FITORLUM-827779 format. One record per residue (C-alpha): residue in three letters; x, y, z. Coordinates in steps of 0.25 Angstrom, whole numbers. Example, Ala and Ser with C-alpha at 12.3 -4.5 7.8 and 13.67 -1.06 7.14 Angstrom:
aa=ALA; u=49; v=-18; w=31;
aa=SER; u=55; v=-4; w=29;
***
This chain:
aa=MET; u=49; v=126; w=-55;
aa=ARG; u=54; v=124; w=-41;
aa=HIS; u=47; v=115; w=-32;
aa=ALA; u=46; v=118; w=-17;
aa=ALA; u=53; v=108; w=-8;
aa=ALA; u=45; v=97; w=-2;
aa=ALA; u=40; v=102; w=12;
aa=GLU; u=44; v=94; w=24;
aa=PRO; u=33; v=85; w=29;
aa=ASP; u=25; v=92; w=40;
aa=ASP; u=24; v=82; w=52;
aa=ARG; u=13; v=90; w=57;
aa=LEU; u=5; v=84; w=46;
aa=ASP; u=10; v=70; w=50;
aa=SER; u=0; v=62; w=59;
aa=LEU; u=11; v=52; w=63;
aa=ALA; u=21; v=63; w=67;
aa=TYR; u=10; v=70; w=75;
aa=ALA; u=7; v=57; w=82;
aa=LEU; u=22; v=54; w=85;
aa=ARG; u=23; v=68; w=91;
aa=ARG; u=11; v=65; w=100;
aa=TYR; u=18; v=52; w=104;
aa=GLY; u=30; v=59; w=108;
aa=GLU; u=22; v=70; w=116;
aa=THR; u=14; v=60; w=124;
aa=PRO; u=20; v=55; w=137;
aa=ARG; u=16; v=41; w=141;
aa=GLN; u=10; v=43; w=155;
aa=LEU; u=12; v=29; w=160;
aa=ALA; u=25; v=26; w=152;
aa=PHE; u=33; v=15; w=160;
aa=ARG; u=44; v=23; w=168;
aa=ALA; u=46; v=14; w=180;
aa=GLU; u=60; v=10; w=185;
aa=THR; u=57; v=0; w=196;
aa=ALA; u=48; v=-12; w=196;
aa=GLU; u=39; v=-6; w=207;
aa=GLN; u=37; v=7; w=198;
aa=ALA; u=34; v=-2; w=186;
aa=ARG; u=23; v=-10; w=193;
aa=ALA; u=17; v=3; w=198;
aa=TRP; u=17; v=8; w=184;
aa=GLN; u=11; v=-5; w=178;
aa=GLU; u=-1; v=-3; w=188;
aa=GLN; u=-4; v=11; w=183;
aa=ALA; u=-1; v=8; w=169;
aa=ARG; u=-9; v=-4; w=167;
aa=ALA; u=-21; v=3; w=173;
aa=LYS; u=-19; v=14; w=163;
aa=LEU; u=-18; v=4; w=151;
aa=ASN; u=-30; v=-3; w=155;
aa=MET; u=-38; v=10; w=155;
aa=LEU; u=-32; v=14; w=142;
aa=ILE; u=-35; v=1; w=134;
aa=GLY; u=-48; v=-2; w=142;
aa=PRO; u=-57; v=-1; w=149;
aa=PHE; u=-57; v=-16; w=151;
aa=PRO; u=-70; v=-22; w=156;
aa=ALA; u=-73; v=-21; w=171;
aa=GLY; u=-73; v=-36; w=172;
aa=ARG; u=-72; v=-49; w=165;
aa=ILE; u=-84; v=-56; w=160;
aa=PRO; u=-84; v=-71; w=159;
aa=LEU; u=-76; v=-77; w=147;
aa=GLU; u=-86; v=-87; w=143;
aa=PRO; u=-77; v=-94; w=133;
aa=THR; u=-83; v=-102; w=121;
aa=PHE; u=-73; v=-111; w=115;
aa=GLY; u=-73; v=-117; w=101;
aa=ASP; u=-70; v=-132; w=97;
aa=GLU; u=-56; v=-137; w=99;
aa=VAL; u=-48; v=-137; w=86;
aa=LYS; u=-35; v=-145; w=85;
aa=GLY; u=-22; v=-138; w=80;
aa=PRO; u=-8; v=-143; w=80;
aa=GLY; u=-5; v=-144; w=94;
aa=PHE; u=-16; v=-136; w=100;
aa=THR; u=-31; v=-135; w=101;
aa=ARG; u=-38; v=-122; w=97;
aa=ARG; u=-52; v=-117; w=102;
aa=THR; u=-59; v=-104; w=99;
aa=VAL; u=-64; v=-97; w=111;
aa=THR; u=-74; v=-85; w=113;
aa=PHE; u=-74; v=-78; w=126;
aa=ALA; u=-81; v=-66; w=132;
aa=THR; u=-71; v=-54; w=135;
aa=ARG; u=-81; v=-43; w=139;
aa=PRO; u=-96; v=-41; w=138;
aa=GLY; u=-100; v=-42; w=124;
aa=MET; u=-87; v=-46; w=119;
aa=ALA; u=-80; v=-60; w=116;
aa=ALA; u=-66; v=-64; w=112;
aa=PHE; u=-62; v=-75; w=102;
aa=ALA; u=-49; v=-83; w=103;
aa=HIS; u=-43; v=-97; w=100;
aa=LEU; u=-38; v=-105; w=111;
aa=LEU; u=-26; v=-115; w=108;
aa=ILE; u=-22; v=-126; w=118;
aa=PRO; u=-9; v=-134; w=116;
aa=ASP; u=-12; v=-149; w=114;
aa=ASP; u=0; v=-152; w=123;
aa=ARG; u=-6; v=-146; w=135;
aa=ARG; u=-8; v=-157; w=146;
aa=ASP; u=-21; v=-158; w=153;
aa=GLY; u=-22; v=-148; w=164;
aa=GLU; u=-10; v=-141; w=160;
aa=ARG; u=-10; v=-126; w=160;
aa=ARG; u=-2; v=-119; w=149;
aa=PRO; u=2; v=-105; w=147;
aa=ALA; u=-7; v=-97; w=137;
aa=VAL; u=-5; v=-86; w=127;
aa=LEU; u=-15; v=-77; w=123;
aa=CYS; u=-13; v=-73; w=108;
aa=ILE; u=-18; v=-60; w=102;
aa=PRO; u=-17; v=-58; w=87;
aa=GLY; u=-14; v=-46; w=79;
aa=HIS; u=-22; v=-40; w=67;
aa=GLY; u=-27; v=-51; w=57;
aa=ARG; u=-37; v=-62; w=58;
aa=GLY; u=-36; v=-63; w=73;
aa=ALA; u=-35; v=-75; w=82;
aa=ASP; u=-37; v=-85; w=71;
aa=ASP; u=-24; v=-80; w=65;
aa=LEU; u=-16; v=-84; w=78;
aa=VAL; u=-21; v=-98; w=78;
aa=GLY; u=-18; v=-102; w=63;
aa=LEU; u=-32; v=-101; w=58;
aa=ASP; u=-34; v=-95; w=44;
aa=ALA; u=-45; v=-86; w=39;
aa=ASP; u=-54; v=-98; w=37;
aa=GLY; u=-52; v=-103; w=51;
aa=LYS; u=-43; v=-114; w=46;
aa=ALA; u=-29; v=-118; w=53;
aa=ARG; u=-17; v=-113; w=46;
aa=GLU; u=-5; v=-123; w=44;
aa=HIS; u=6; v=-112; w=46;
aa=HIS; u=7; v=-99; w=55;
aa=GLU; u=3; v=-88; w=46;
aa=GLY; u=1; v=-73; w=46;
aa=TYR; u=8; v=-62; w=54;
aa=GLN; u=4; v=-69; w=68;
aa=HIS; u=9; v=-83; w=64;
aa=ASP; u=-2; v=-90; w=72;
aa=TYR; u=5; v=-87; w=85;
aa=ALA; u=-6; v=-93; w=94;
aa=LEU; u=-3; v=-106; w=87;
aa=GLN; u=12; v=-103; w=91;
aa=CYS; u=8; v=-101; w=105;
aa=VAL; u=0; v=-114; w=106;
aa=ALA; u=11; v=-121; w=99;
aa=HIS; u=20; v=-116; w=111;
aa=GLY; u=11; v=-123; w=121;
aa=TYR; u=3; v=-111; w=125;
aa=VAL; u=-12; v=-111; w=127;
aa=THR; u=-16; v=-100; w=117;
aa=LEU; u=-27; v=-90; w=115;
aa=ALA; u=-28; v=-82; w=102;
aa=LEU; u=-37; v=-71; w=105;
aa=GLU; u=-45; v=-64; w=94;
aa=PRO; u=-44; v=-48; w=96;
aa=LEU; u=-56; v=-40; w=95;
aa=GLY; u=-57; v=-36; w=81;
aa=PHE; u=-50; v=-48; w=74;
aa=GLY; u=-54; v=-61; w=69;
aa=HIS; u=-66; v=-67; w=76;
aa=ARG; u=-69; v=-53; w=83;
aa=ARG; u=-71; v=-44; w=72;
aa=ASP; u=-83; v=-35; w=67;
aa=PRO; u=-92; v=-39; w=55;
aa=ALA; u=-85; v=-30; w=46;
aa=ALA; u=-71; v=-36; w=49;
aa=ARG; u=-76; v=-50; w=47;
aa=LYS; u=-82; v=-46; w=34;
aa=ALA; u=-69; v=-40; w=29;
aa=GLY; u=-61; v=-52; w=31;
aa=PRO; u=-53; v=-61; w=41;
aa=GLU; u=-41; v=-51; w=42;
aa=GLN; u=-50; v=-38; w=45;
aa=SER; u=-51; v=-34; w=59;
aa=SER; u=-61; v=-25; w=66;
aa=CYS; u=-51; v=-18; w=74;
aa=GLN; u=-53; v=-4; w=69;
aa=PRO; u=-68; v=-3; w=72;
aa=SER; u=-68; v=-10; w=86;
aa=ALA; u=-55; v=-3; w=90;
aa=GLY; u=-62; v=10; w=86;
aa=ALA; u=-74; v=6; w=94;
aa=ALA; u=-66; v=4; w=106;
aa=LEU; u=-59; v=17; w=105;
aa=LEU; u=-73; v=24; w=104;
aa=LEU; u=-77; v=17; w=117;
aa=GLY; u=-65; v=22; w=124;
aa=GLU; u=-58; v=9; w=124;
aa=SER; u=-48; v=2; w=115;
aa=MET; u=-47; v=-11; w=107;
aa=VAL; u=-34; v=-14; w=114;
aa=GLY; u=-42; v=-14; w=127;
aa=TRP; u=-53; v=-23; w=121;
aa=ARG; u=-43; v=-33; w=116;
aa=THR; u=-35; v=-33; w=128;
aa=TRP; u=-47; v=-36; w=137;
aa=ASP; u=-50; v=-48; w=127;
aa=ALA; u=-36; v=-53; w=129;
aa=ILE; u=-38; v=-52; w=145;
aa=ARG; u=-50; v=-60; w=144;
aa=ALA; u=-43; v=-70; w=135;
aa=LEU; u=-32; v=-71; w=146;
aa=ASP; u=-44; v=-74; w=155;
aa=LEU; u=-48; v=-85; w=146;
aa=LEU; u=-34; v=-91; w=145;
aa=ALA; u=-33; v=-90; w=160;
aa=GLU; u=-45; v=-99; w=162;
aa=ARG; u=-41; v=-110; w=153;
aa=PRO; u=-37; v=-123; w=159;
aa=GLU; u=-26; v=-124; w=149;
aa=VAL; u=-19; v=-111; w=153;
aa=ASP; u=-10; v=-107; w=164;
aa=ALA; u=-16; v=-93; w=167;
aa=LYS; u=-3; v=-89; w=174;
aa=ARG; u=4; v=-90; w=160;
aa=LEU; u=-3; v=-82; w=150;
aa=ALA; u=4; v=-75; w=138;
aa=MET; u=-1; v=-66; w=127;
aa=MET; u=4; v=-65; w=113;
aa=GLY; u=0; v=-55; w=102;
aa=ILE; u=5; v=-49; w=89;
aa=SER; u=2; v=-35; w=84;
aa=GLY; u=-11; v=-31; w=89;
aa=GLY; u=-12; v=-44; w=97;
aa=GLY; u=2; v=-40; w=103;
aa=THR; u=-5; v=-26; w=107;
aa=ILE; u=-16; v=-33; w=115;
aa=THR; u=-6; v=-43; w=121;
aa=LEU; u=2; v=-31; w=126;
aa=TYR; u=-10; v=-24; w=132;
aa=THR; u=-16; v=-36; w=138;
aa=THR; u=-3; v=-41; w=145;
aa=ALA; u=-1; v=-26; w=150;
aa=VAL; u=-14; v=-27; w=157;
aa=ASP; u=-16; v=-42; w=161;
aa=ASP; u=-5; v=-48; w=169;
aa=ARG; u=-9; v=-62; w=167;
aa=VAL; u=-1; v=-61; w=154;
aa=LYS; u=13; v=-66; w=157;
aa=VAL; u=19; v=-65; w=143;
aa=ALA; u=15; v=-56; w=132;
aa=VAL; u=21; v=-58; w=117;
aa=LEU; u=19; v=-46; w=108;
aa=SER; u=22; v=-48; w=94;
aa=CYS; u=23; v=-36; w=84;
aa=SER; u=16; v=-27; w=93;
aa=PHE; u=25; v=-20; w=103;
aa=CYS; u=31; v=-7; w=100;
aa=THR; u=30; v=7; w=104;
aa=PHE; u=16; v=13; w=101;
aa=ARG; u=24; v=25; w=94;
aa=ASP; u=30; v=16; w=84;
aa=SER; u=18; v=7; w=82;
aa=ILE; u=3; v=10; w=84;
aa=PHE; u=6; v=25; w=86;
aa=GLY; u=14; v=27; w=74;
aa=LEU; u=9; v=17; w=64;
aa=SER; u=-5; v=13; w=59;
aa=HIS; u=-11; v=2; w=68;
aa=CYS; u=-25; v=-4; w=70;
aa=ILE; u=-33; v=5; w=80;
aa=ASP; u=-34; v=-7; w=89;
aa=ASN; u=-20; v=-4; w=94;
aa=TYR; u=-24; v=10; w=100;
aa=VAL; u=-27; v=14; w=114;
aa=PRO; u=-31; v=28; w=116;
aa=GLY; u=-22; v=36; w=125;
aa=LEU; u=-12; v=25; w=127;
aa=LEU; u=1; v=33; w=123;
aa=ARG; u=-2; v=43; w=134;
aa=TRP; u=1; v=32; w=144;
aa=PHE; u=9; v=21; w=137;
aa=GLU; u=19; v=16; w=126;
aa=MET; u=18; v=1; w=123;
aa=ALA; u=31; v=-2; w=131;
aa=ASP; u=23; v=4; w=143;
aa=ILE; u=12; v=-6; w=141;
aa=ALA; u=23; v=-17; w=140;
aa=ALA; u=28; v=-13; w=153;
aa=LEU; u=14; v=-17; w=159;
aa=VAL; u=18; v=-31; w=155;
aa=ALA; u=31; v=-32; w=163;
aa=PRO; u=35; v=-40; w=170;
aa=ARG; u=27; v=-50; w=162;
aa=ALA; u=34; v=-55; w=149;
aa=LEU; u=33; v=-48; w=136;
aa=PHE; u=38; v=-52; w=123;
aa=VAL; u=38; v=-43; w=111;
aa=GLU; u=41; v=-47; w=96;
aa=ASN; u=42; v=-38; w=84;
aa=GLY; u=45; v=-39; w=70;
aa=ALA; u=57; v=-31; w=65;
aa=ASP; u=49; v=-26; w=53;
aa=ASP; u=35; v=-25; w=60;
aa=PRO; u=30; v=-12; w=53;
aa=ILE; u=19; v=-9; w=64;
aa=PHE; u=27; v=-12; w=76;
aa=PRO; u=41; v=-6; w=72;
aa=ALA; u=53; v=-12; w=78;
aa=PRO; u=59; v=1; w=84;
aa=GLY; u=46; v=3; w=92;
aa=VAL; u=46; v=-11; w=97;
aa=ALA; u=60; v=-9; w=102;
aa=GLU; u=57; v=4; w=109;
aa=ALA; u=45; v=-2; w=115;
aa=LEU; u=53; v=-14; w=120;
aa=ARG; u=63; v=-5; w=126;
aa=ASP; u=53; v=3; w=134;
aa=ALA; u=45; v=-10; w=138;
aa=ALA; u=58; v=-16; w=144;
aa=VAL; u=59; v=-4; w=154;
aa=GLY; u=47; v=-9; w=160;
aa=TYR; u=51; v=-24; w=160;
aa=LYS; u=65; v=-20; w=166;
aa=ALA; u=58; v=-11; w=177;
aa=LEU; u=50; v=-24; w=181;
aa=GLY; u=62; v=-33; w=181;
aa=ALA; u=57; v=-40; w=169;
aa=ALA; u=66; v=-37; w=158;
aa=ASP; u=67; v=-51; w=154;
aa=ARG; u=52; v=-52; w=152;
aa=LEU; u=52; v=-43; w=140;
aa=ASP; u=57; v=-48; w=127;
aa=HIS; u=56; v=-46; w=112;
aa=GLU; u=60; v=-51; w=98;
aa=THR; u=61; v=-44; w=85;
aa=PHE; u=60; v=-53; w=73;
aa=PRO; u=63; v=-50; w=58;
aa=ASP; u=49; v=-49; w=53;
aa=GLY; u=37; v=-39; w=53;
aa=HIS; u=23; v=-39; w=60;
aa=VAL; u=22; v=-54; w=63;
aa=PHE; u=22; v=-64; w=75;
aa=HIS; u=36; v=-70; w=77;
aa=GLY; u=35; v=-77; w=90;
aa=VAL; u=49; v=-83; w=91;
aa=GLY; u=54; v=-76; w=104;
aa=ALA; u=40; v=-74; w=109;
aa=PHE; u=37; v=-89; w=111;
aa=LYS; u=51; v=-91; w=117;
aa=LYS; u=48; v=-80; w=127;
aa=LEU; u=34; v=-85; w=129;
aa=GLY; u=39; v=-98; w=133;
aa=GLU; u=49; v=-93; w=143;
aa=TRP; u=39; v=-83; w=149;
aa=LEU; u=26; v=-90; w=150;
***
């Protein structure tokens, strides 16, 4: 009996093939094409306004922060306090504030706002296990990088993203410490014509307000650091808030095409209509000429190295146009989706 030869796959039945065709057919209306610094600055003004509209709308004004601080807890070389503060009507944020012990009275230090990726949230950046007890060693894919920041002498604020850790819905809390409530809350934002990216970015902006008011902080030397989804919010916040002088993106910077467009990611990464206007490198061009450091794992499966390299090449065009080629740097390390921090802390010390 003869068997018919297997038919070639019909890519018209392939959802990814269709999406990639649409990507190729969709011009980015505000792609960075400036050749001079003057053109670049004019583009930034227009592009930043558009990005604010896409991820927002942000609240019309800032309500009082009214921070409430917890008791001081001594750590090795630092003091930690929890803080809850208002970000918009009906919403409060949670964070851990870390102050280095070697800070002199009256001294103002540079500060780093740290945003975690998916997992247990801010507790996982400050070395607290699921029972709230301090760990002896850096663990998990995020390696307690807020503790690494304070060990380098920075005032550090580890912000809890909406939907993680202390800011989850009852169903997620019942399901366990690793369970987020990203999906329902990000979906709710979309139904309201907004985005989780916008909600979290506004929280980060208010966290910068909090840091800027602290007597321990030099408000002219603010930085942000984030991994994965925390890197995403670090990029968007830095793009729209020029108080951030240095941004460190760990395992999060890539072309949209090769990451959240072509692979399965949490819905909290998505902004409706964004690709009609920008690729990720265009958003990075909004950071220039301020400093941007990118690190990526060579074996990271969700932010693949080829897409990272392409996004960096495109972002470099914006930095060059603004005369700031030396303010964009990167490190590829031999690992997967984990925080590395070697080159990042070196450049943070130089730039901040």
